N, C-alpha and C positions, 0 to 999 in steps of 0.2 A: 504494500500500500504506500502510495506516495502522498506526502503532505505538501500543500502549497500555502505559502504565507503571502497574503495580499496586504499592501499598504494603501489604504484609501485616504484620499484627501477630502476633508469636509466640504460639503457643497457650499459654494458661494455664487449667488445669483445677483447680477446687476444688469440693468438695461437702460438705454437712453436713446433719445432722438434729438437731432439738432436741425433747426431751420435757419438759414442765413442767406443774405443776398448783398449785392453791392450796387449802390446807386451813384451815378455821376451827374454833377451839375457844372455847367460852364457859364461864366459871366464875362462879357466883354465890356470893359470900362468905357465911360464916355470920354471921347478924345478931347473935347473942349475943356474937360476938368482935369483929366489925368495925363493928357498928351498922347502921342502916338507910339511911345516906347513900349507900353504894356500891351501885349497881344491878347492874352486871356488869363482868367483865373479859374482853376479847376478845383472843385470840391468833391471828395470821395467820402461817401457815407456808408458804413457797414453795420447794420443791425443784426443781432443774432439772438435766438431764443432756444434754450436747451431744457429738455425734461429728462430727468433721471430718476430711477426707482430702485430701491433695495429693501427687501423685507427684513423683519426682525427675526433672525434665526435663533435667538435665545428663547423663543416661545416653546412651550412644552411639546407642541405637536411636531416639531422638527427633530427632537431627540438629542439635541446638542447640549442640553443642560438637564441635570438630574438633581435630586435632593436626598439628603440623608439626615437622620435624627441624631442630634448631639445632646447629651445629658451632662450637665456640669456637676461639680462637687455637691451642690445644694439640692440636686435632684430635679432641677429645672430642665425642661425639654424644649429644644428649639430646632427648627428645620433649616439646614444650611444648603444653599445651592452650590453646585460645582459642575464642572464639565470634564468628561473623560478625555477630551481632546486638548485640554489646557496645556499639558506638557508634551504634546506630540510635535512631530516635525513641522507640520503646517499650522499648528494652533487651531483656533476655531473662530467662526464669524462673530463679529461684535453684535451688540444688541441695539444698534441705532437704526430704527426704521427711517427710511428716507423717501420723500416724494418731492424732489427739488425742481423748481422752475427757475432757471437762471436767465437773466436778461442783460445784454450788453450792447453798447453802441461805440463806434470808433469813427473818428473824423480825421481827414487829411486835407490840407489846403496848400496848393502850389500855384506859382505864378510864372507865366512864360513871357519873357521880355526880349526885345531886339538887342543884339549885342554885336559890335564891330570886332570884338576880340575872338569871337567864335567863328570857325570856318563855315558853320551851317547858317550863321546869321541870327541864331536864336540862343537863348540861355534859360535854363529852368532854375527857379529859386523856390526853396521850401519855406513857406510861411509858418505852417504848423505841421510838424511831422506826425504827431499823434495827439489827439485829444479824445480820451475815452472814459467811459463810466460803466460800472457793473453793479447789479443788485440781484438778489435771489429771494425766493419765497419757498419755505419748506411746508408743504401741505400736511406732512405727517407730524409736525411739531405741535405739542399740546399748548405751548405758550411761546411768545416771541418768535413767530414764524419768519419775520422779515430779517434779512441780514443788514449789515452796515453798507452804506454806499461808498464805493471805492472809485476814485478818480485819478487820472494820470495825464500829465502834459509833458511832451518832449519837443524841443526846438533844436533845429540844426542851425547853429550860428556861423557855420562855415564848414570847410572840408574837415577840419580837425577839432572843432569846438562844438560841444553838445551841452544843452541845458535840459535837465529832466526834473520833474516835480510830481509827487504823489501825495494825495490827501484823502482822509477818511472821515466820513460823517456818520455818526451813530444814529440809529433809528429810534431807539427807545430812551425816554427821559429819565432823569434821576428823581428819586423821592426819598423821604425819611421813613424808615420803618418804625414799629412800635417801641424799639429800643433807642431811637434817635440816631441810628446809623444810616449813612447814605447808601442806597441800593439802586439797582436798575429796575424800573417799574415795567409793567406790561403795556403801558400807554405810550403811544408814539409821539414824537415831537410834532408830527404833522397835525395831530388832534388838538394841539395847543395853538395852531396857526403859525408854527415855526418850521424853518427848514431843519434838516438833520443837525444834530449837535456836532460841532466841529471838534474832532478829537486830536487833530494834529496833522503835520505834514512833514515830508522829507524832500529836500531838493539837493541837486548835485550839479556842479559845473565842472566840466572836464576839458582838457586840451591835450592833444597828442602831438608830440614833436618827434620827427624822424629825419633821415638823411635829406629828403627832398625839401621839407619845410625849413630845415636848418640852412640849407644852401640858399633858399629864397630869402630867408631872413638876413643872411650875410650880404646877399646882393642888394637888398633894400637899404641896409645900413651904409653900404659903401657906394650907393648910387648907381649900381650896375643894373642893366636891364637886358634880359635875354629874350630872344624870339621864341615864343612858346606856342605850341599847338593847343589852343584853348579847348578845342573839342575833345582832345584826348584827356586834358585835365578834368573837364566836366564829367566825362564818363568814369574816370578813376575816382572822382569825388563821390559820385553816386554809388559806386560799388563799395567804396570804403565806408560810407555813411550807413549803408545797410548792414554792415558787419562791425558795429562799434565794439561789441563785446570781445571780438577777436583781434582788436587793433594791436595788441601786444604779443601776438603769436607770430613767429616767423612764417611768412607765407609758404615757403617750401615745406616746412614741417607740417603746417596745416593741410597742405595738399596731400602729403604722404599719409597723414592720419585718416584722410577721407578715401584712401585707396587709389588716388590718382598718381600720375607720374609728372615729374618736373619737366617743363619744356627745355629742350636742348638749344640753348642760345650760344651764339658765337662769342668767344671771350673778347672783352673790350681791351684795347691797347691804346697807349698814349701816342704822341707825335713821334717819339723815338722808337716805337715798336715794342716797348715794354708793357707787360700786363698791368692794367690799371688797378690800383689798390682799392678794394671795396670791402667794407665791413658794415653790413646793414644793421641798423638798430632802431629802436622805438622806445619812447618814454611818454607815459601818460600821467599827467598830474590832475587830480580831482579834489575839489573841495565840497564837502557835504555838511549840511546843517539840518538838524531834526528838531521839530517842535512838537511836544506831546503834553497831554494832561499830567499834571503832577498831583496825584491823589494822596501824597503824603502831607500836603498842605491843606489849609482850611478852605472849604467850599464857599463860594459866594451865594448866600441863601436867597437873595432876591432874584438872581439870574439862574441859580442852580447850575453853576459852572465852576470848574476847578481852574486855578491859574495854570499857566503853561511854563514849562521848563525847556531849555535849549541845550543841545549837545552839538559840538562841532568836531569834524574830523578832516584830516588832510591825508590823502593816499597817493602813492606813487607806484607804478608798475611798468614793466617793459621787458625787452629782450635784446640780446646782442648775439649776432652770429660771428663767432670768432674764426671759424673756418668752414669749409664745405661739409655740411652734415653735423657740425658742432654748434650747439645753441645754449646760451645762458639766459634764463628768465628769472625775474625777481618781482617781489611785491612787498610793500611795507606801508606804514602809515603812522600818524601821530594823533593821539586823542587829547584834545584840549581840556576835556573834563578831568581826566586822570593825570594829565601832564606827563604822559609816558608814551613810548612807542607801542603800536599795536603789533599783532603777530607779523613777523617778518619771515618770508620764505625765499629760498634761492634754489634753483634747479639747474643742473647740468645734464643735457641730453645729447645722445648720439644716434643719428639716423643710420641704421645698418641695412637699409632697403627692405629686407623681409621682416625685420623686427626693430624695436627701439629700446635702447638702454638709457636709464636716467638715474640720477642720485639727487635727492631733495633734502635740503637742510631747513628746519623750522625752528624758530625761536619765539617764545611768548613770555608773558609775565610769570607763567607757572613752570614751564619746562622747556627743554631743548631736545630735538630729536633729529636723527639722520636716517633716511630710508632709501636704499637702492632698489631698483626694479628693472625687469626686462620683460617686455610684452610685445605681442603682435598688434599692429595698429587695428583699431576696432572695425574699420571698414575695408580692411585689406582683402582683395579678391582671392577667394580660395580656388584651387584647381579643380 
């Protein structure tokens, strides 16, 4: 007789459906007021509605939770709930029933102008890169079904400058309970004729400096002007702006991680026929400030609002390609509240075509660590 051991994963069921669309609006400004340089302004509006459902698997009918009787030293009997799957490999489903309706809107505003510096004769300017808001309603919640309203604003102030800001507005108002403590009530701010309670915001201003921007800065300071292909610059600016998060990753290393291959370009030489020295690098400086409710201080009873506190940070990150396939990346920051450096990391990586080796050094206020690794790029094509 042969015995088979089966390892079954507890059932998890979630389902959802999303409906979204994209609407475009074009506006041609009045030439007598704005002149003839502005060709058109384009507005992109993206609304989306998502419904997701997940049952409560902790209900007795699903069999994931059981009860046993516990008798204490005094002879008192109590029923204790437990799950046979709590210590298993996969765990067991949580007890939160969910029937969530999520709503979001996103806006983008761009302007097309005539430009003599561009070979095409036109140039695209981003007015508002993103202005979005999201809100959700949980039909399965017994109280406070509405979520907070989250908003986000991002502006492209140039090829290497980005400004972003996020703010949160609470839906439910504060009140005093029977013990005189401030708690969140079940009554919305809207029912008082007020907009959502402003809980705080975070904003960030960043600037990226690299070989190209440094050369342009030096040319500007020394009064030198170079003939440039503006069309190429504009295309590069658009591509770079869409990938702000990866601005401090070596482009060749990023291509290798995605499973691509580096283009084989002819080596650049100077006027004497020697190989041109090149050491690509990038440095991003970002300043962030966060404003949030300070619930450790006394509330304003008339307005039912807490005072705000501010925290500031200054961050720096970048990379340096010291040789073909050799890259150094780093990140650090300074916390103005603690008057100390934040976590600092430095990584040395080597691209070996089929896999990548790296060593990372981390230093924080608590500890320091060094971790080597060797791995295959996540998107490397398999034979």
